[in-house]
C-alpha positions in Angstrom: -27.4 -19.2 -31.9 -28.0 -22.4 -29.9 -28.4 -22.2 -26.1 -25.4 -23.3 -24.0 -26.0 -26.3 -21.8 -23.7 -28.3 -19.6 -23.8 -32.1 -19.8 -24.6 -33.8 -16.6 -25.2 -30.5 -14.8 -26.6 -31.0 -11.3 -29.8 -29.0 -10.4 -29.2 -25.7 -8.5 -30.0 -25.3 -4.9 -31.3 -22.0 -3.5 -29.3 -22.1 -0.3 -25.7 -23.3 -0.1 -23.0 -23.1 2.6 -19.9 -25.1 2.1 -17.1 -23.5 4.1 -16.6 -21.1 7.0 -13.9 -19.8 9.2 -13.7 -21.4 12.6 -16.2 -19.7 15.0 -13.6 -19.4 17.7 -12.0 -16.6 15.6 -15.1 -14.5 16.2 -15.3 -15.3 19.9 -11.7 -14.9 21.0 -10.4 -12.5 18.4 -7.8 -15.0 17.3 -7.6 -14.6 13.5 -6.7 -18.3 13.2 -6.5 -20.2 10.0 -9.7 -20.5 7.9 -11.0 -24.0 8.1 -13.0 -25.6 5.4 -16.0 -27.7 6.5 -18.5 -29.4 4.3 -22.1 -28.4 4.4 -24.2 -30.9 6.4 -21.5 -31.8 8.9 -22.0 -31.3 12.6 -19.0 -29.0 12.9 -20.2 -26.9 9.9 -23.7 -26.5 11.3 -22.3 -25.4 14.7 -20.1 -22.8 13.1 -22.9 -21.4 10.9 -25.3 -20.9 13.7 -22.9 -18.2 15.2 -22.9 -16.1 12.0 -25.4 -13.7 10.4 -26.8 -15.1 7.1 -24.8 -14.0 4.1 -26.0 -13.1 0.6 -28.0 -15.8 -1.2 -28.1 -14.2 -4.7 -25.6 -12.5 -6.9 -27.5 -9.3 -6.6 -27.2 -9.3 -2.9 -23.5 -10.3 -3.1 -22.7 -7.4 -5.4 -24.4 -4.9 -3.1 -21.3 -5.0 -1.0 -21.0 -1.2 -0.8 -24.3 -0.9 1.0 -23.3 -3.7 3.4 -20.0 -2.3 4.4 -21.4 1.2 4.9 -24.3 -0.1 7.0 -21.9 -2.1 9.2 -19.5 0.8 9.8 -22.1 3.4 10.6 -24.1 1.1 13.0 -22.1 2.8 15.8 -23.0 6.5 16.2 -19.4 7.4 17.0 -18.0 5.7 13.9 -20.8 7.3 11.8 -19.9 10.8 13.0 -16.2 10.4 12.4 -16.7 8.8 9.0 -19.1 11.6 7.8 -16.6 14.2 9.1 -13.8 12.7 7.1 -15.9 12.2 3.9 -17.2 15.8 4.2 -13.7 17.1 4.0 -13.1 15.4 0.6 -9.9 13.7 -0.3 -7.1 13.6 -2.8 -5.9 10.2 -3.8 -2.7 8.8 -5.3 -1.7 5.2 -5.7 1.5 3.1 -6.2 1.6 -0.4 -7.6 -1.7 0.8 -9.0 -2.7 -2.1 -11.3 -6.4 -1.6 -12.2 -6.7 1.2 -9.6 -8.9 -0.8 -7.3 -9.0 2.0 -4.8 -10.6 4.3 -7.4 -13.3 1.6 -7.9 -13.9 1.2 -4.2 -14.2 4.9 -3.5 -16.5 5.3 -6.5 -18.8 2.6 -5.3 -18.7 3.7 -1.6 -19.2 7.4 -2.3 -22.1 6.6 -4.6 -23.7 4.6 -1.8 -23.2 7.4 0.7 -24.7 9.9 -1.8 -27.6 7.7 -2.6 -28.5 6.7 1.0 -27.5 9.8 3.0 -27.2 12.6 0.5 -23.5 12.8 1.5 -21.5 14.2 -1.4 -17.7 13.5 -1.1 -15.3 15.2 -3.5 -12.6 12.7 -4.4 -9.8 14.0 -6.7 -7.4 11.4 -8.1 -4.0 13.0 -8.4 -1.8 10.3 -9.9 -1.3 6.5 -10.3 2.0 4.6 -10.8 2.7 1.3 -12.4 5.6 0.0 -14.5 3.7 -2.7 -16.4 2.2 -2.0 -19.9 -1.2 -3.6 -19.2 -2.0 -1.5 -16.1 -0.6 1.6 -17.7 -3.1 1.2 -20.6 -6.0 1.0 -18.1 -4.7 3.9 -15.9 -4.1 6.2 -18.8 -7.6 5.5 -20.1 -9.1 6.2 -16.7 -7.2 9.4 -16.4 -8.3 10.7 -19.8 -11.9 9.5 -19.6 -12.8 10.1 -15.9 -10.4 12.9 -14.9 -10.4 14.8 -18.3 -6.6 14.3 -18.3 -6.2 16.3 -15.1 -4.6 13.4 -13.3 -1.2 11.8 -14.0 0.1 8.3 -14.6 3.7 7.6 -13.8 5.8 4.5 -14.7 8.8 3.4 -12.6 8.8 4.7 -9.1 12.5 5.3 -9.3 12.1 7.8 -12.1 11.4 10.5 -9.5 14.7 9.9 -7.7 17.9 12.0 -8.2 20.3 10.4 -10.6 23.0 10.1 -7.9 20.5 8.2 -5.7 19.7 5.7 -8.5 23.5 5.3 -9.0 23.9 4.5 -5.3 21.1 2.0 -5.4 22.7 0.3 -8.5 26.0 0.1 -6.7 24.3 -1.6 -3.7 22.2 -4.0 -5.9 23.1 -7.7 -5.1 24.2 -10.2 -7.6 21.9 -13.0 -8.6 24.2 -15.7 -7.3 24.5 -14.2 -3.8 23.2 -16.0 -0.7 19.9 -15.1 0.9 21.7 -13.4 3.7 23.9 -11.3 1.4 21.0 -10.2 -0.7 18.9 -9.3 2.4 21.8 -7.3 3.8 22.2 -5.4 0.5 18.6 -4.4 0.4 18.7 -3.4 4.0 21.6 -1.0 3.1 19.4 0.4 0.3 16.7 1.2 2.8 19.1 2.7 5.2 20.6 5.0 2.6 17.1 6.1 1.4 15.9 6.6 5.0 19.0 8.6 6.0 18.7 10.9 3.0 14.9 11.0 2.5 14.6 14.8 3.0 16.8 15.4 -0.1 15.9 12.3 -2.1 12.2 12.9 -2.0 12.1 16.6 -2.9 8.5 17.8 -3.0 9.2 19.5 -6.3 10.5 16.4 -7.9 9.1 15.4 -11.3 8.6 12.3 -13.4 7.5 11.6 -17.0 3.7 11.5 -17.2 2.1 9.0 -19.6 -1.0 11.1 -19.9 0.6 14.4 -20.7 3.9 13.0 -22.2 6.0 15.5 -20.3 7.6 15.9 -16.8 5.0 16.5 -14.1 5.4 17.1 -10.3 4.9 14.0 -8.2 3.2 15.8 -5.3 0.6 18.5 -5.5 -2.9 18.8 -6.8 -4.4 18.1 -10.2 -2.8 19.7 -13.2 -4.4 22.6 -15.0 -7.2 22.0 -17.5 -4.9 23.8 -20.0 -2.8 21.1 -21.6 0.0 23.5 -22.2 0.2 24.8 -18.7 2.8 23.6 -16.2 0.9 24.9 -13.2 -1.2 22.9 -10.8 -4.9 23.3 -10.2 -5.9 24.3 -6.7 -8.1 21.9 -4.7 -11.4 23.3 -3.6 -11.7 23.4 0.2 -13.4 20.7 2.1 -15.9 21.0 5.0 -15.6 24.4 6.8 -12.4 25.2 5.0 -10.6 22.1 6.2 -8.1 20.8 3.7 -9.0 17.4 2.1 -7.7 14.2 3.5 -4.5 13.2 1.6 -4.7 9.4 0.9 -2.3 6.9 -0.6 -3.0 3.3 -1.6 -0.6 0.6 -2.5 -0.7 -3.1 -3.1 3.0 -3.9 -2.7 4.6 -6.7 -4.6 3.8 -10.0 -3.1 6.0 -12.4 -5.0 8.6 -12.6 -2.3 6.0 -13.4 0.3 3.4 -15.5 -1.6 3.1 -19.3 -1.3 3.0 -19.3 -5.1 6.2 -17.3 -5.4 9.8 -17.8 -4.6 9.4 -17.1 -0.9 12.6 -15.1 -1.0 11.1 -12.6 1.4 13.8 -10.0 2.4 16.1 -11.2 -0.4 13.6 -10.8 -3.2 14.4 -8.2 -5.9 11.2 -6.3 -5.1 12.8 -5.2 -1.8 14.5 -2.4 -3.7 11.3 -0.9 -5.0 9.7 -1.4 -1.6 12.5 0.5 0.1 11.9 3.5 -2.3 8.1 3.3 -1.7 8.5 3.1 2.1 11.1 5.9 2.4 8.8 8.1 0.4 5.9 7.5 2.7 8.0 8.6 5.6 9.2 11.7 3.8 5.8 12.7 2.6 4.4 12.4 6.1 7.1 14.6 7.5 6.4 17.1 4.8 2.7 17.2 5.6 1.9 15.9 2.1 0.3 12.6 3.1 -2.2 11.9 5.9 -2.9 8.2 5.6 -1.7 5.2 3.6 -3.5 1.9 3.0 -1.3 -1.1 2.1 -2.2 -4.6 1.0 -0.1 -7.7 0.6 -0.2 -11.5 1.2 -0.8 -12.8 4.8 2.9 -13.8 5.1 4.0 -10.2 4.7 6.1 -9.1 7.7 4.2 -6.0 8.9 6.3 -5.6 12.0 9.7 -5.6 10.4 8.7 -3.9 7.1 6.4 -1.2 8.3 6.0 -0.8 12.1 9.7 -0.6 13.0 10.8 1.7 10.1 7.9 4.1 10.6 7.7 4.1 14.4 8.7 7.8 14.6 6.3 9.1 12.0 3.3 6.8 11.8 0.7 4.9 13.8 0.6 1.5 12.1 -2.3 -0.9 12.4 -2.9 -4.2 10.6 -5.2 -7.2 10.3 -5.7 -10.2 8.0 -9.0 -10.9 6.2 -10.5 -12.5 3.2 -13.7 -11.7 1.2 -14.9 -15.1 2.4 -15.4 -13.4 5.8 -18.2 -11.3 4.2 -19.9 -14.3 2.7 -18.1 -14.2 -0.7 -17.5 -17.7 -2.3 -13.9 -16.9 -3.2 -10.6 -17.2 -1.6 -8.3 -14.1 -1.3 -6.6 -14.0 2.1 -4.6 -10.8 2.5 -2.9 -8.6 5.0 -4.2 -5.1 5.2 -2.3 -2.2 6.9 -2.9 1.5 7.6 -0.1 4.0 8.1 -1.5 7.0 9.9 0.5 10.3 10.0 1.0 11.1 13.7 1.3 14.8 13.0 -2.1 15.1 11.5 -4.4 12.2 12.6 -5.1 10.1 15.7 -6.3 6.5 15.9 -9.3 6.2 18.2 -10.3 2.6 17.5 -9.2 -0.5 19.4 -5.8 -0.1 20.8 -4.2 -3.4 19.6 -4.1 -5.3 16.3 -5.7 -8.2 18.1 -8.6 -6.1 19.3 -8.9 -4.5 15.8 -9.1 -7.9 14.2 -11.8 -9.0 16.6 -14.0 -6.0 16.1 -13.5 -6.1 12.4 -14.6 -9.8 12.3 -17.6 -9.1 14.5 -18.7 -6.3 12.1 -18.3 -8.0 8.8 -18.4 -11.7 9.3 -21.3 -13.5 7.5 -22.0 -17.1 6.4 -21.3 -18.1 2.9 -24.5 -19.1 1.2 -23.3 -19.5 -2.4 -20.7 -21.3 -4.4 -18.2 -19.9 -6.9 -20.5 -21.0 -9.7 -22.4 -17.8 -9.0 -19.6 -15.9 -10.9 -20.1 -17.9 -14.1 -22.7 -15.5 -15.6 -21.0 -14.3 -18.8 -23.4 -14.0 -21.9 -23.2 -16.6 -24.6 -21.3 -14.3 -27.0 -18.4 -13.9 -24.6 -18.3 -17.6 -23.8 -18.2 -18.6 -27.4 -15.6 -16.0 -28.3 -13.4 -17.3 -25.5 -13.8 -20.9 -26.5 -13.0 -20.0 -30.1 -9.8 -18.3 -29.1 -8.7 -21.3 -27.0 -9.5 -23.8 -29.7 -7.7 -21.8 -32.3 -4.7 -21.5 -30.1 -4.7 -25.3 -29.7 -5.1 -25.9 -33.5 -8.5 -27.6 -32.9 -11.3 -27.9 -35.5 -13.8 -25.1 -35.5 -16.6 -27.7 -35.7 -16.2 -28.3 -32.0 -17.8 -24.9 -31.4 -21.1 -26.4 -32.5 -21.0 -28.8 -29.5 -22.8 -28.3 -26.3 -20.4 -27.7 -23.3 -19.1 -31.1 -22.2 -15.9 -32.7 -21.1 -14.7 -33.5 -24.6 -14.9 -29.8 -25.6 -13.3 -28.8 -22.3 -10.3 -31.0 -22.7 -10.0 -29.9 -26.4 -9.5 -26.3 -25.4 -6.9 -26.9 -22.6 -3.2 -27.4 -23.1 -1.8 -30.9 -22.4 -0.4 -29.9 -18.9 -3.7 -28.3 -17.9 -5.5 -31.5 -19.1 -3.3 -33.7 -16.9 -4.0 -31.4 -13.9 -7.7 -31.5 -14.5 -7.7 -35.3 -14.5 -6.1 -35.2 -11.0 -8.6 -32.6 -9.8 -11.5 -34.9 -11.0 -10.3 -37.5 -8.6 -10.7 -35.0 -5.8 -14.2 -33.8 -6.8 -16.1 -36.3 -4.7 -14.2 -35.2 -1.6 -14.2 -31.5 -2.1 -17.3 -30.6 -4.1 -20.4 -28.9 -2.7 -22.8 -31.5 -1.3 -26.1 -30.2 -2.8 -25.0 -29.0 -6.2 -21.6 -30.7 -6.8 -20.1 -27.3 -7.4 -16.3 -27.8 -8.0 -14.0 -25.2 -9.3 -10.2 -25.5 -9.8 -7.3 -23.7 -11.3 -5.8 -26.1 -13.8 -2.7 -24.0 -14.1 -1.9 -25.2 -10.5 -1.3 -28.9 -9.5 -3.6 -30.2 -6.7 -2.2 -30.2 -3.2 0.6 -27.7 -4.1 1.3 -24.0 -4.2 -1.9 -21.9 -3.9 -4.3 -24.6 -5.1 -7.7 -24.1 -3.5 -10.0 -26.4 -5.4 -13.6 -26.9 -4.1 -16.9 -25.0 -4.2 -15.2 -21.6 -4.0 -13.6 -19.6 -6.8 -9.9 -20.2 -6.4 -7.4 -17.5 -5.1 -6.5 -15.7 -8.3 -3.0 -15.6 -9.7 -1.7 -13.6 -12.7 -1.7 -16.8 -14.8 -4.8 -18.9 -14.2 -7.4 -21.1 -15.8 -10.3 -21.5 -13.4 -12.6 -24.3 -14.5 -16.1 -25.0 -13.3 -17.0 -28.7 -13.7 -20.6 -27.8 -13.3 -20.5 -25.4 -16.2 -17.9 -27.5 -18.1 -15.8 -24.5 -19.1 -13.1 -22.0 -17.9 -14.2 -18.7 -16.6 -13.9 -15.8 -19.1 -12.0 -12.6 -18.3 -14.7 -10.4 -16.8 -15.8 -13.3 -14.5 -12.5 -13.1 -12.8 -13.0 -9.4 -12.0 -16.6 -10.2 -10.9 -15.1 -12.6 -8.3 -13.0 -9.6 -7.1 -16.1 -7.5 -6.6 -16.0 -5.4 -9.8 -19.5 -4.8 -11.2 -18.7 -6.2 -14.7 -22.2 -7.6 -15.5 -24.6 -4.9 -14.2 -27.4 -6.3 -16.4 -27.2 -9.5 -14.4 -26.5 -8.3 -10.8 -27.5 -4.7 -10.9 -25.6 -1.8 -9.3 -23.3 0.8 -10.8 -21.1 -0.6 -13.6 -17.4 -0.9 -12.9 -15.3 2.1 -14.1 -13.0 -0.3 -16.0 -15.8 -2.1 -17.8 -15.8 0.0 -21.0 -12.0 -0.4 -21.2 -11.7 -4.1 -20.5 -14.9 -5.6 -22.1 -13.0 -6.1 -25.4 -9.8 -7.4 -23.9 -8.8 -11.0 -24.2 -9.3 -13.3 -21.2 -5.5 -13.8 -20.6 -5.0 -10.0 -20.4 -7.8 -9.5 -18.0 -6.7 -12.4 -15.8 -3.2 -10.9 -15.5 -4.8 -7.6 -14.2 -7.3 -9.3 -11.9 -4.6 -11.6 -10.4 -2.7 -8.5 -9.3 -5.8 -6.6 -8.1 -7.4 -6.2 -4.7 -10.7 -7.7 -3.5 -13.0 -4.7 -3.5 -15.3 -5.8 -0.6 -12.2 -6.6 1.5 -10.2 -3.4 0.9 -13.5 -1.4 1.0 -14.4 -2.7 4.4 -10.9 -2.1 5.8 -10.7 1.5 4.3 -14.1 2.5 5.6 -13.5 0.9 9.0 -10.2 2.9 9.3 -11.7 6.2 8.2 -14.4 5.8 10.9 -11.8 5.3 13.6 -9.6 8.4 13.1 -9.8 12.0 14.2 -7.6 15.0 13.3 -5.0 16.1 15.8 -6.5 18.9 17.8 -4.9 22.3 17.4 -5.3 25.2 19.8 -4.4 28.8 19.3 -3.1 30.2 22.6 -1.9 33.8 22.9 -2.3 34.1 26.8 -0.1 31.1 27.5 2.6 32.4 25.1 2.5 35.7 27.0 3.1 33.7 30.3 6.1 32.1 28.7 7.6 35.5 27.8 7.0 36.7 31.4 9.0 33.7 32.9 6.0 31.8 34.3 6.4 28.7 32.2 6.2 26.5 35.3 2.5 27.1 35.3 2.1 25.8 31.8 1.9 22.0 32.5 -0.1 20.5 29.6 1.6 17.5 27.9 1.8 19.3 24.5 3.3 17.8 21.4 6.2 20.2 20.7 8.1 19.0 17.7 11.9 19.4 17.7 13.6 21.4 15.0 16.7 23.4 14.3 16.9 26.3 16.9 15.3 29.5 15.8 13.8 28.0 12.6 10.2 27.1 12.1 8.0 26.0 9.2 4.5 27.6 9.2 1.8 24.9 9.2 -1.9 24.7 9.9 -4.6 22.1 9.3 -5.2 23.6 5.9 -1.7 24.2 4.7 1.2 21.9 3.7 4.7 22.4 5.1 6.2 22.6 1.6 3.9 25.6 0.9 5.6 27.6 3.7 8.9 29.4 4.0 11.4 29.1 6.9 11.5 32.1 9.1 13.4 33.3 12.3 11.7 32.8 15.6 11.2 35.7 17.9 13.5 36.1 20.9 11.1 34.2 23.2 12.0 31.0 21.3 15.1 30.8 23.4 12.9 30.1 26.4 11.9 26.7 25.1 13.9 23.9 26.8 16.5 21.7 25.0 18.1 22.3 21.6 15.0 23.9 20.3 11.3 23.1 19.7 9.1 24.3 16.9 5.5 25.4 17.0 3.1 25.8 14.1 2.2 29.5 13.4 -1.1 29.5 11.6 -1.0 32.1 8.7 -4.6 33.0 9.4 -3.7 34.1 13.0 -0.3 35.7 12.6 -0.1 36.9 16.2 -0.8 33.5 17.8 1.0 30.3 18.3 -0.6 26.9 17.3 0.4 23.8 19.2 -0.6 20.2 18.5 -2.3 18.6 21.4 -3.2 14.9 22.0 -7.0 14.5 22.1 -6.9 13.5 25.8 -4.8 16.5 26.8 -6.2 19.7 28.4 -4.6 23.0 29.4 -4.2 23.9 33.0 -2.7 27.0 34.4 
């Protein structure tokens, strides 16, 4: 078959740098608004001098796991904490799962840790959840192929709720013609109802229909048995030194209400109902000891303070920042808000104390100059390009003889719908102003009008939406499906860029471009979420627990005034306690009566955690900075 060439294609340049965030963001810690500057300008050159040089080849770009690992462990303290967490192993479950980007990130990162440090981390994926048919097909395939059908895939998050709770939510659901304020008030009522009743609504023994096993399965717990007819769960193998694995949750919550490309309905958007269910479950699972940490991603306009920090102030430590893969030298736009919800009963944050300080340290760790353009992602083989062009021409009713042409503007316009062609004409008028100076690289999403919505034309790959047609005028063609995933950090062309192939590649390589675009538009940027997740795991420590028999004896003898440490004594119903240790879940224990000395604790009653392995001792949670004095 003839070689593909692009008419009037400008020669490539080995080193490019078209746009950078303002340097003051790095110096002052102010996240600021990324500012595009053209290569060659005085402002651009001043900014670039302050940044480490970014990747200059696609191979270097796709080696993002090695980069983020090396940056995180550069500090000895972070390295020690990260290795401790990874040695424990982890169990992972996701909501709003999509392509299961967290699975991809953890696969790439653990592979890098094993290769470079001989650090083997056991990661067990427990379940995923998504109500769209495309993601479900991918998730079920991943569960069957990679987990040997030992993990679950659930559909609607509300399926796990009691029927009476669903009926209550339906009764509170606002009408479509209601005002913004009325809708927001209705969704707030939903949240309040779920929050007030979370202990009964989110029963740890609740089940939902699994799309892998086609039967009801428990929402929480470990992997299911290898026996397909068994209803039991498989026990997790212990982590480092008998510690239980870290229990991790990931979610990329719905962004339509907060996106500049969406309705901007915010608190009145219909997705608030699902968000309330998701959030109330996070709170309940933390209280039950079934979830240690949650990573959440959404658009930058997402209201972290109102939607996460305030509702979870009694149960979680919440930290957030805003970043973009462009920060790490990626020639693509994907600004997002990233948040971590840390269970206060289990883990302590030891990183910077404020979000502003976290943002500053994160920027200093990962910020690099952008040395490439979005054309670097247009690497699909000729067979994929021709197949995509043929489908587009057939859809437009164009003659098949056009396939014999070299790539040029005539062929490009022939494969685009009329509206997309009109938008491309307007983009062409902006090319001289926004293209890369050396190569003329110019990429635009012709599904978006210039200067409106999320349009980000220029030398970078545009911010991806679920419906997109990203066109490179240098290559004279739209991107094919797997190139969209490549721009998100998925290793979809290992023969070109090297590295471990993406887990989803065998599933998606035969899918049509439109199907892959819909999945990629809802996915996370792997280098961005990967950097955030690793940074967080390197800045947490388990809550210290001390087993103290002598001090308990002092309390029984009436000398409690000598016991002055600021311990964390959690309130509970008088004379009732749940048995919990670092390696046991609260739902695995049974309530029991306290001994008579429990009456000596002040107030309406406090509980302490009685470790099953030390039945004669009391276990108290202590802040890391606390010490015992007598």
